[in-house]
C-alpha positions in Angstrom: -0.2 0.1 0.2 2.7 2.5 1.0 4.3 1.7 -2.3 1.2 2.9 -4.2 0.9 6.0 -2.4 4.5 6.8 -3.1 3.7 5.9 -6.6 0.6 8.9 -6.7 2.8 10.9 -5.2 5.6 10.8 -7.7 3.2 10.6 -10.6 1.3 13.7 -9.3 4.2 15.3 -8.7 5.7 15.0 -12.3 2.1 15.8 -13.5 2.4 19.4 -11.3 6.0 19.5 -12.9 5.5 19.1 -16.4 2.2 21.8 -15.9 4.6 24.4 -14.7 7.0 24.0 -17.2 4.3 24.2 -19.6 2.7 26.9 -18.6 6.3 28.8 -18.2 7.1 28.3 -21.7 3.5 29.5 -22.8 3.3 32.6 -20.6 6.9 33.5 -22.0 6.4 32.7 -26.0 3.4 35.2 -25.9 5.6 37.8 -24.6 8.1 37.1 -26.9 5.2 37.7 -29.7 3.6 40.5 -27.8 7.0 42.4 -27.7 7.4 42.2 -23.9 11.0 41.5 -24.1 12.3 42.2 -20.8 9.2 39.7 -19.2 9.8 37.2 -21.3 13.6 37.4 -20.6 12.6 37.1 -16.7 10.4 34.4 -17.6 12.8 32.1 -19.4 16.0 32.8 -17.4 14.1 31.5 -14.5 12.8 28.4 -16.6 16.4 28.0 -17.1 17.3 28.2 -13.1 14.5 25.8 -12.7 15.0 23.5 -15.5 18.6 23.5 -16.6 19.0 20.4 -18.4 16.0 21.7 -20.7 16.9 23.3 -23.9 13.9 25.1 -23.9 14.6 28.2 -22.2 18.0 28.7 -23.9 16.2 28.6 -27.4 13.7 31.1 -26.1 16.1 33.4 -24.8 17.6 33.7 -28.4 13.7 34.1 -30.1 13.9 37.3 -28.3 17.0 38.3 -30.5 15.0 36.7 -33.6 12.2 39.3 -33.0 14.2 42.3 -32.4 16.3 41.3 -35.4 12.8 41.3 -37.3 11.7 44.5 -36.0 14.5 46.3 -37.3 15.9 44.1 -40.2 18.4 46.8 -41.8 19.9 47.0 -38.4 22.6 43.8 -38.1 23.6 44.9 -34.6 21.7 41.7 -33.3 23.1 38.9 -35.8 26.1 38.1 -33.6 24.7 37.6 -30.4 21.8 35.6 -31.9 24.2 33.1 -33.8 25.8 32.7 -30.4 22.5 31.9 -28.6 21.7 29.3 -31.2 24.9 27.7 -30.7 24.5 27.3 -27.1 21.3 25.4 -27.3 23.1 23.3 -30.3 26.0 22.4 -28.1 23.0 21.5 -25.0 21.2 19.6 -27.4 24.4 17.5 -28.3 25.6 16.9 -24.6 22.0 15.7 -24.1 22.1 13.6 -27.1 25.1 12.2 -26.4 23.9 10.6 -23.7 19.9 10.0 -24.4 20.0 9.6 -28.1 16.3 9.5 -28.5 15.7 12.6 -26.6 13.0 14.1 -28.3 13.4 17.8 -26.7 17.1 17.8 -27.5 16.4 16.8 -31.1 13.6 19.4 -31.8 15.1 22.2 -30.3 18.8 21.3 -32.5 16.4 21.2 -35.2 14.6 24.7 -34.9 17.9 26.3 -33.7 19.8 25.2 -36.8 16.7 26.2 -38.7 16.1 29.6 -37.6 20.4 30.5 -38.1 19.3 29.4 -41.6 16.5 32.0 -41.8 18.7 34.5 -40.2 21.0 33.7 -43.6 18.5 34.0 -45.9 17.5 37.2 -44.9 20.7 38.3 -45.2 20.7 36.9 -48.7 23.8 34.1 -47.6 21.3 31.3 -49.4 24.1 28.9 -50.0 24.4 28.7 -45.8 20.9 28.7 -45.8 20.4 26.1 -47.8 23.0 23.7 -46.0 21.5 24.7 -42.8 18.1 23.4 -44.0 19.3 20.6 -45.2 21.2 19.7 -42.0 17.9 20.4 -39.7 15.4 18.5 -42.0 17.0 15.0 -40.9 16.8 16.1 -37.3 13.5 17.0 -37.3 12.0 14.0 -39.4 13.9 11.6 -36.4 11.7 13.7 -33.7 8.7 13.1 -35.3 9.8 9.4 -35.6 10.2 9.4 -32.0 7.0 11.4 -31.3 4.6 11.2 -34.1 2.2 12.8 -32.2 3.7 16.2 -31.8 2.4 18.7 -34.1 4.9 21.2 -33.6 7.4 19.2 -35.5 5.4 19.7 -38.6 6.4 23.7 -38.7 9.6 22.0 -39.7 8.2 20.0 -42.5 6.0 23.3 -43.6 8.5 25.6 -44.1 11.0 22.8 -46.1 8.1 21.8 -48.2 6.7 25.1 -48.9 9.7 26.8 -50.0 11.7 23.7 -51.3 9.3 23.8 -54.1 8.6 27.9 -54.6 12.2 29.1 -53.7 13.6 27.8 -57.0 10.9 29.2 -58.7 11.4 32.4 -57.4 14.8 32.6 -57.4 16.0 31.1 -60.3 19.5 31.3 -59.8 19.3 29.1 -56.3 17.7 26.3 -59.0 20.7 24.5 -59.6 21.4 24.0 -55.9 18.5 22.6 -55.2 19.6 19.1 -56.6 21.7 18.1 -53.4 18.4 18.6 -51.6 15.1 16.3 -51.1 12.3 17.9 -53.6 9.8 19.9 -52.2 5.7 19.5 -52.3 3.8 23.0 -52.1 0.4 21.6 -51.1 1.8 19.2 -48.6 3.8 22.3 -47.1 0.8 24.2 -46.5 -1.2 21.4 -45.0 1.5 21.1 -42.5 1.6 24.5 -41.5 -2.0 25.0 -41.5 -2.3 21.9 -39.0 0.5 23.3 -37.1 -1.5 26.7 -37.1 -4.2 25.4 -35.8 -3.3 22.5 -33.5 0.3 23.0 -32.5 1.1 23.7 -28.8 4.8 26.2 -28.9 4.8 26.6 -33.0 1.4 27.6 -33.7 2.2 31.1 -33.9 5.0 30.9 -35.9 2.9 28.7 -38.5 0.2 31.5 -38.5 2.9 34.1 -39.4 4.3 32.1 -42.4 0.9 31.2 -43.5 0.5 35.1 -43.7 3.4 36.2 -45.3 3.2 32.7 -48.3 -0.6 33.8 -48.6 0.4 37.5 -49.3 3.5 37.0 -51.1 3.5 33.6 -52.8 0.3 32.6 -53.0 -1.4 35.9 -54.4 -4.3 35.6 -51.7 -4.9 38.0 -49.4 -7.8 36.9 -48.2 -6.5 33.7 -46.4 -3.5 35.5 -45.6 -5.9 38.5 -43.8 -7.8 34.9 -42.0 -3.8 34.4 -40.3 -2.9 37.7 -40.1 -6.2 38.9 -37.7 -5.8 36.0 -35.6 -2.2 37.3 -34.6 -3.1 40.6 -34.3 -5.9 39.8 -31.9 -3.6 37.7 -29.9 -0.6 40.0 -29.5 -2.4 43.4 -30.3 1.4 45.3 -29.3 3.4 43.2 -32.1 4.2 46.4 -34.8 4.9 43.7 -37.6 1.6 41.8 -37.4 -0.1 45.4 -37.3 1.8 46.3 -40.8 1.1 43.1 -42.4 -2.8 43.4 -41.7 -2.4 47.2 -42.7 -0.8 45.9 -45.9 -3.1 43.5 -46.7 -5.9 45.4 -46.2 -4.1 47.7 -48.7 -4.1 45.0 -51.2 -7.7 43.9 -50.9 -8.7 47.9 -51.5 -9.6 47.8 -47.8 -8.1 51.2 -47.6 -10.1 52.9 -44.8 -9.2 50.0 -42.5 -5.7 50.2 -43.6 -5.6 53.7 -42.8 -7.2 53.3 -39.2 -4.7 50.7 -38.3 -1.6 52.6 -39.5 -2.8 55.4 -37.8 -2.8 53.3 -34.6 0.2 52.5 -35.7 1.8 56.1 -35.6 -0.1 56.5 -32.4 1.9 53.7 -30.5 5.0 55.2 -32.3 4.2 58.2 -30.1 3.8 56.9 -27.1 6.9 55.2 -27.8 5.7 51.2 -28.0 8.7 48.8 -28.6 9.3 48.7 -32.4 6.8 50.6 -33.4 9.1 54.2 -33.3 11.5 51.9 -35.6 12.3 53.8 -39.2 11.2 51.2 -40.9 7.6 50.8 -39.3 7.5 55.0 -39.4 8.4 55.1 -42.7 5.6 52.8 -44.2 2.4 53.9 -41.5 3.3 57.5 -42.9 3.3 55.8 -46.3 -0.2 54.4 -46.2 -1.9 57.5 -44.1 -0.6 60.2 -46.5 -1.7 58.4 -49.6 -5.3 57.4 -48.1 -5.1 61.8 -47.6 -4.2 61.9 -50.8 -7.0 59.9 -52.1 -9.6 61.6 -50.0 -8.4 65.3 -51.5 -7.1 66.4 -48.2 -3.9 67.7 -50.0 -2.1 69.6 -47.0 -2.5 66.3 -44.6 -1.3 64.2 -47.4 1.8 66.6 -48.4 3.0 66.4 -44.4 2.8 62.5 -44.3 4.4 62.0 -47.5 7.3 64.4 -46.8 7.9 62.0 -43.7 7.8 58.9 -45.6 10.3 60.3 -47.6 12.7 61.7 -44.9 12.9 58.4 -43.6 13.1 56.7 -46.9 16.7 58.8 -47.5 17.7 57.8 -44.0 16.6 53.9 -44.7 17.5 53.4 -48.2 21.1 52.4 -48.9 22.0 51.0 -52.2 19.1 52.3 -54.0 15.8 54.3 -53.7 12.7 52.0 -52.2 9.4 52.1 -53.9 8.2 54.1 -50.4 10.6 56.9 -51.5 9.8 57.1 -55.2 6.2 57.1 -54.6 6.3 59.9 -52.3 8.2 62.0 -54.2 5.6 61.0 -57.1 2.7 62.3 -55.1 4.0 65.5 -53.5 4.7 66.1 -57.1 1.2 65.5 -58.3 0.2 67.2 -54.6 1.7 70.5 -55.8 0.9 70.6 -59.3 -3.1 70.4 -57.8 -2.4 73.4 -55.7 -0.7 75.1 -58.6 2.6 75.6 -57.0 4.2 74.6 -60.1 7.9 75.5 -59.7 7.6 72.7 -56.6 5.7 70.4 -58.8 9.3 70.5 -61.2 11.8 70.6 -58.4 10.0 66.8 -57.5 9.4 65.7 -60.9 13.5 66.4 -61.7 14.2 64.8 -58.3 12.0 61.8 -59.9 13.9 61.4 -62.7 17.4 61.1 -60.8 16.0 58.2 -59.0 15.8 54.7 -60.5 12.4 53.9 -62.5 9.6 52.2 -60.6 6.2 51.0 -62.1 6.0 54.2 -64.9 7.6 56.8 -62.6 9.9 58.3 -65.1 7.3 58.2 -68.0 4.9 60.3 -65.7 7.6 62.6 -64.4 8.8 63.6 -68.3 5.2 64.0 -69.4 4.5 66.1 -66.6 7.6 68.1 -66.9 7.1 68.8 -70.6 3.6 70.1 -69.6 4.5 72.1 -67.2 7.8 73.3 -69.1 5.4 74.1 -72.0 
């Protein structure tokens, strides 16, 4: 009898520990996605202290840096610390796997760390290294899946690989020859796996929703499906500027300009109130552009000029190798506004400035025709 009581006590204690661990991980993940980085760091450092042999704490500490990178992609100052933290996770996982080769958690977080390393390398257009990381991560994740077939978080990695291995060679022909060394992808299967994780995953469901939002917008040309996942993310994480901006540009693609205008005005409000990530140049540029564009469409030209001028000024700070579409369109709209207000010398100056930039759409044709008309 006493052994039965002892067994029940041990099982209850184990169950309590599992619940504590999972609830703290879930809480920390939500803090990261809602850009509460200080709270997330506190959560995961305490997790490491209480569960030092589990790689989750170190992995999600690295995810804080990943989101710092995503919020300000032009800024590479977080890259090195992110890579270092991922290497720490990989090292810890390898130590665990030396003793227990079947440890699913170690396999999952090692594969995830290599996958995220590849994501940053792809973001920095280091395509060969990124592809090699994908090749290295895939069998690790497959092994974890065989050991734990009910783990839907693992399907995130499969879904990402299947989709992009099919799509990227068509989008970037220079990479196509490299793909002969990698397993072939399956776009439809990738979408199915991502959707399964998005709706049924435990730790990875938000990341799957993020991927599906961007995939449907960028590669599938389906802003209606993209909106489904963007709304989920904004509802769960209302203070994440990346999710909010994505929903805004999805609304623009759909022609829901009033919804987009309200959303981007909220981005500017949060920037004024110093919400983290909202006052970064990339966020300010985009929000000012779409608010100014909507004012122009509504013929509120003075207001449009204020926001489009801000967009142009911020773009000049950000643009490095060539002028962005934000800058070119802002200058074009400023020229058209000046012309509509009979400020012809100002309009001429804007159009001439436009011709010094790269051609974007039909910007040079519009500028030349307008100059011909204004100069007689």
